[in-house]
N, C-alpha and C positions, 0 to 999 in steps of 0.2 A: 621394444619401445611402444608405449600406448599413446595414441593420439586421440584427443577429444575434439569433437566437432563444435566450434564455438557458437555456431548458429543454434544448436540444440540446447545450449546452456543458457537458461533464462535467469535473469537477476530479479531480486526482490528489492523494490525501492521503499524504504521506510521514511515516512514524512511525519515528523513530530517536532514541536517546538521545545520539548523537554529532552535534552541529550541523555538523561538517565534512562528514559524509556527506549530511546534508540539503542543505547548500549546494551541493555538487558535483552531486548528483542533480537538484535543482530547477533549477540553472543549465542543465544539459544538456537537461532536458525543456522548459524554457521557451524555449530557443533553437530548439526544434523545434515551437513553437506550442502547447504544452500549458499549462494553468493548474494551478498547484500550491499546495497548502496544506501545512502541516507541524505536527508536534507532537513534542516530546521525551518525552512521557508517554503511555503506552497508555490509561490511564483517561480522560484528557482527549481523546484521539483518538476513543475510543468515543463520548463525549459529542458531539464534533464530527460524527461520522457520523449520530448520532440527530437532530441539529439541522439538518443541511444535506443536503437530498436531491439536491443537484447534484454530490455526490461520487460519482464513477463507479467508482473503483478505489482500493484501499488498498495501499500498499507498506509492509509491516510487518517491521521488524527483529525477529528472534526472540530475541535476547539483550539484554534491557534490565533495569535494576534495578527493584525494586518489583513491577511486573507485566510478565512477559516476554510474548513474542509468542504462546506456546502458551496461556497463560491468556487473553490478549486474544482470540485466535481462538475459544476456548471461549465467551467472553461474547458475542462478535459472533454466532456461530452459534446461541446460545441465546436471542437477542433476536428476537422475531417481526418487529419493525419493520425490522431491518437484516441479518437472517440471510442474505439472498441477495446482498449486495454482494460483488463479486470482491475477494479478498485474495491478494496475492502475497507469499509468505514471502521476505524478503531477508535473507540471513545469510552470515556468514563461515564458518559450519560447513559443511564440504564433505567430511565423512567418509562412508564407505559407510553407508547407512541414514538419513542426515540428510534427504535429499529425501523419502523415504517417510514419515518421522516428521512432517514438515511437512504433507504432503498428507493423512495420516491425521488430523491435528489439525484439518483443515478448510480449508487453503489451496487456492486454485484453481491456483496455480503456484508454482514454487520457482526462485529466482534466487540464485546464489552471488555473494559479493563477492570481488574487485572485479566490479561489474556490467558485463556485456556489453551495451552500449547497444542494439546491433542486435537482440539477443534480446528485450530489454525492450520496444523499440518494436513488434516483431512481436506480443508478448503484449498490449500496450496496444491495438493495432489490432484484435485479436480481441475484446477485452472492452469497449471503449468504443464 
């Protein structure tokens, strides 16, 4: 019988207001052995991070209604309990300066949509 240590199993939280993006990304990551959670709402995602210390990385869409990724990043980085969690900005914005804007807002990494899965996996291997 093989036992896994649940503390060493880190989850990926995908935060995106478009459920199709969540579905595609989580399907891809799960097929590679990652455990994924999701939220279509940034405020709920922040609560999830605060309540679940097994979340190891957050993939955060930057353009969402109500609370966008920039505001969410500010709240995450301002919360002593969760400020150090790695957050990857995932966005369709790929204009000059968008990457820098995301990193300045507190993202650990920037990934443009459509997501290059190989680049994402490399980043996940670095941070998980």
